Each structure stands twice: as structure tokens, then as C-alpha cells.
C-alpha positions as a Markdown table, in Angstrom:
| # | Residue | x | y | z |
|---|---|---|---|---|
| 1 | Met | 0.0 | 0.0 | 0.0 |
| 2 | His | 1.3 | 3.4 | -1.0 |
| 3 | Thr | 1.4 | 6.3 | 1.4 |
| 4 | Met | 0.6 | 9.9 | 0.3 |
| 5 | Asn | 4.3 | 10.7 | 0.6 |
| 6 | Asp | 5.1 | 7.8 | -1.8 |
| 7 | Ile | 2.6 | 9.1 | -4.3 |
| 8 | Leu | 3.4 | 12.9 | -4.1 |
| 9 | His | 7.2 | 12.8 | -3.5 |
| 10 | Gly | 8.9 | 14.3 | -6.6 |
| 11 | Asn | 5.7 | 14.3 | -8.7 |
| 12 | Arg | 3.5 | 17.0 | -10.1 |
| 13 | Val | 0.1 | 18.2 | -9.1 |
| 14 | Leu | -2.4 | 20.3 | -11.1 |
| 15 | Ile | -4.9 | 22.4 | -9.2 |
| 16 | Tyr | -7.7 | 23.7 | -11.4 |
| 17 | Ser | -10.1 | 26.4 | -10.3 |
| 18 | His | -13.0 | 27.1 | -12.6 |
| 19 | Asp | -14.2 | 30.2 | -10.6 |
| 20 | Ser | -13.2 | 33.3 | -12.5 |
| 21 | Phe | -14.4 | 35.9 | -10.0 |
| 22 | Gly | -13.3 | 36.8 | -6.5 |
| 23 | Leu | -10.1 | 36.1 | -4.6 |
| 24 | Gly | -11.2 | 33.4 | -2.1 |
| 25 | His | -10.7 | 30.4 | -4.4 |
| 26 | Leu | -7.3 | 31.7 | -5.5 |
| 27 | Arg | -6.2 | 32.2 | -1.9 |
| 28 | Arg | -7.3 | 28.7 | -1.0 |
| 29 | Cys | -5.5 | 27.2 | -4.1 |
| 30 | Arg | -2.3 | 29.1 | -3.2 |
| 31 | Thr | -2.5 | 28.0 | 0.4 |
| 32 | Ile | -3.0 | 24.4 | -0.6 |
| 33 | Ala | -0.2 | 24.5 | -3.1 |
| 34 | His | 2.3 | 26.0 | -0.6 |
| 35 | Ala | 1.3 | 23.5 | 2.0 |
| 36 | Leu | 1.8 | 20.6 | -0.4 |
| 37 | Val | 5.2 | 21.9 | -1.6 |
| 38 | Asp | 6.3 | 22.4 | 2.0 |
| 39 | Glu | 5.2 | 18.9 | 3.0 |
| 40 | Phe | 6.4 | 16.7 | 0.0 |
| 41 | Ala | 10.0 | 17.0 | -1.2 |
| 42 | Gly | 10.3 | 17.7 | -4.9 |
| 43 | Leu | 6.6 | 18.2 | -5.5 |
| 44 | Lys | 5.7 | 20.7 | -8.2 |
| 45 | Val | 2.3 | 22.3 | -8.3 |
| 46 | Leu | 0.6 | 24.1 | -11.2 |
| 47 | Ile | -2.5 | 26.2 | -10.6 |
| 48 | Val | -4.7 | 26.8 | -13.6 |
| 49 | Ser | -7.4 | 29.3 | -13.3 |
| 50 | Gly | -9.7 | 31.4 | -15.6 |
| 51 | Ser | -9.4 | 34.3 | -13.3 |
| 52 | Pro | -7.9 | 37.4 | -14.9 |
| 53 | Ile | -6.4 | 38.5 | -11.6 |
| 54 | Ile | -4.4 | 35.4 | -10.8 |
| 55 | Gly | -1.3 | 37.2 | -12.1 |
| 56 | Ser | -1.6 | 39.6 | -9.2 |
| 57 | Phe | -0.5 | 36.9 | -6.7 |
| 58 | Asp | 3.2 | 36.3 | -6.0 |
| 59 | Phe | 3.6 | 32.6 | -6.3 |
| 60 | Asn | 7.4 | 32.8 | -6.6 |
| 61 | Val | 7.3 | 30.1 | -9.2 |
| 62 | Arg | 7.1 | 31.9 | -12.6 |
| 63 | Gly | 10.8 | 31.5 | -13.2 |
| 64 | Asp | 10.8 | 27.8 | -12.2 |
| 65 | Leu | 7.8 | 27.2 | -14.5 |
| 66 | Ile | 9.5 | 28.9 | -17.4 |
| 67 | Lys | 12.8 | 27.0 | -16.7 |
| 68 | Ser | 11.0 | 23.7 | -16.5 |
| 69 | Ile | 9.2 | 24.2 | -19.8 |
| 70 | Arg | 12.5 | 25.3 | -21.5 |
| 71 | Glu | 14.2 | 22.2 | -20.2 |
| 72 | His | 11.4 | 20.0 | -21.5 |
| 73 | Met | 11.4 | 21.7 | -24.9 |
| 74 | His | 15.2 | 21.8 | -25.2 |
| 75 | Gly | 16.2 | 21.7 | -28.9 |
| 76 | Arg | 12.8 | 22.8 | -30.0 |
| 77 | Gly | 11.4 | 26.3 | -30.6 |
| 78 | Ile | 9.2 | 28.0 | -28.0 |
| 79 | Phe | 7.0 | 31.0 | -28.7 |
| 80 | Trp | 5.9 | 32.5 | -25.4 |
| 81 | Ala | 3.6 | 35.5 | -25.1 |
| 82 | Leu | 4.6 | 37.2 | -21.9 |
| 83 | Glu | 2.1 | 38.8 | -19.6 |
| 84 | Ser | 4.9 | 40.7 | -17.9 |
| 85 | Ala | 8.0 | 42.1 | -19.5 |
| 86 | Ser | 10.0 | 41.3 | -16.4 |
| 87 | Ser | 9.8 | 37.6 | -17.4 |
| 88 | Val | 12.1 | 38.3 | -20.4 |
| 89 | Glu | 15.1 | 37.4 | -18.3 |
| 90 | Tyr | 14.3 | 33.7 | -18.7 |
| 91 | Phe | 14.6 | 33.8 | -22.5 |
| 92 | Glu | 17.6 | 34.0 | -24.8 |
| 93 | Asp | 15.9 | 35.8 | -27.7 |
| 94 | Val | 13.1 | 38.3 | -27.7 |
| 95 | Ile | 10.6 | 39.7 | -30.2 |
| 96 | Val | 8.9 | 42.9 | -29.0 |
| 97 | Met | 5.6 | 43.5 | -30.8 |
| 98 | Glu | 2.8 | 46.1 | -30.7 |
| 99 | Ser | -0.5 | 45.8 | -32.6 |
| 100 | Gly | 0.9 | 43.0 | -34.7 |
| 101 | Lys | 4.1 | 44.8 | -35.7 |
| 102 | Ile | 7.6 | 43.9 | -34.7 |
| 103 | Leu | 9.2 | 46.8 | -32.9 |
| 104 | Glu | 12.6 | 45.1 | -32.2 |
| 105 | Gln | 14.1 | 41.6 | -32.0 |
| 106 | Gly | 17.4 | 40.1 | -30.8 |
| 107 | Ser | 19.1 | 38.5 | -27.9 |
| 108 | Thr | 17.7 | 39.5 | -24.5 |
| 109 | Gln | 21.1 | 40.8 | -23.4 |
| 110 | Glu | 21.4 | 42.9 | -26.5 |
| 111 | Leu | 17.9 | 44.4 | -26.3 |
| 112 | Met | 18.3 | 45.2 | -22.6 |
| 113 | Ser | 21.6 | 47.0 | -23.2 |
| 114 | Arg | 20.1 | 49.6 | -25.5 |
| 115 | Asp | 17.4 | 52.2 | -25.2 |
| 116 | Gly | 14.5 | 50.6 | -27.1 |
| 117 | Pro | 11.0 | 49.3 | -26.7 |
| 118 | Leu | 12.0 | 46.4 | -24.4 |
| 119 | Lys | 13.9 | 48.7 | -22.1 |
| 120 | Ala | 10.9 | 51.0 | -22.0 |
| 121 | Leu | 8.5 | 48.2 | -21.2 |
| 122 | Leu | 10.8 | 47.1 | -18.3 |
| 123 | Ala | 10.9 | 50.7 | -17.0 |
| 124 | Thr | 7.1 | 50.8 | -16.6 |
């Protein structure tokens, strides 16, 4: 017979919340996720929600999620539409677009070193 520790240790859990209004369900999901991660070594939790305000919470996992997906997709291309310009640090190459037009493109390091649209986005 397997214990909960046997099942969850080093595995992944998806928490889905269908409620797209209010903060109570998101707080509960976040509390549950943090409790599980604290209790079970190596456990990874992904919270999926239709709520437009979920990005307001600090889950301290955005970088880990991006890194994990990049590792999984190694050797293959990834197109990622960022909800926050600050997440650009996790990517090697960037295309900055506005209204369907490319404003600039290049390596993250190159674009962050010059005064351009990416630097302006990061300043806001």
C-alpha cells in the first residue's frame, strides 16, 4: 500500500479552479499549493485558473515554471507571449511587438543593453 508521501514525492500536481471571480478560491488554491510543496519534497504544483487576476499573486514560481518548460522543450522552438516584460530574463531571444508589428528583436542581453521598446517596457 502506498502512502501519500510515496505518491506525491517528486511528482507534479495540477490544481484547477473554474471560478473566474473573487479572490477566495485563489487564496485557497495558493495556500493548498504552498502546504503541499512544504510537506512533500520535490513536489511541483501548477495552478490553472480562468481568473484574470491570478497574475496579481506572487507565487514565486514563474521563473521555475519557465525554466522547467524550457528544459522539457530543449532543442525545439518555443513561442511564449509574456504577460509581464520582467519575465524576459528567462529567455535567450526576444521579439517585441505592438499591434501585430515587430518593434525590435534580438538577444535578451542585446535588447536590454540599449534604449528601445523592451527597455521602455521594463521601466514601466
